[in-house]
C-alpha positions, 0 to 999 in steps of 0.5 A: 500499499503506497501513501496517499501524498506518493499517489499524488505526486506520481500524478504530478509527475504524470502532468508535469510531462505532459505540460513539458514543466518541470517538477522538483527540477525535474524535466519529466517526460511520459516514458518517464511515467506511464509505465510505473502508474500502470504498475500501481495502478495494478496494485488494487489497494493503490487505485482510489488514492491514484483516482483522488491523485488526478491520474485519471484527469492525466491518463484521460489527457495522454489519450485524448494527446495521442489520439490528436497527435499519433507522435505524441506517444509511443503506442507502449506509453499508450498501451500503459495509458490504457491499462492503467486507466481500465484498471483505475475504473474498476472502483466504483469512485473513481469509474464515477470521477471517470465518468465527469472527466473530460479534455477540452480542446484550449488544454494545452496538449491541443497547442 
């Protein structure tokens, strides 16, 4: 079981990678974050914390970015994003969060 603050930090690292900005003086890349996030999501006890920490929104952004721009993510990265989304959606709270998630065209990933 990973503490919620650590799961929030992982979600923030994904957001940082998508926004192409540094977090903790490190330039995160999608490839740095999505596989570890998917591995964390594979552990049932981590799913609620990842969802509450913002991972769902950021994973949706990553998938949207890849669908808008095929060069935005490698197939393996996209596979990890989708797998993590499927795992996170297995809890009722995260499924509800996912139903309320939207990605807007004015998001930075579309610019």
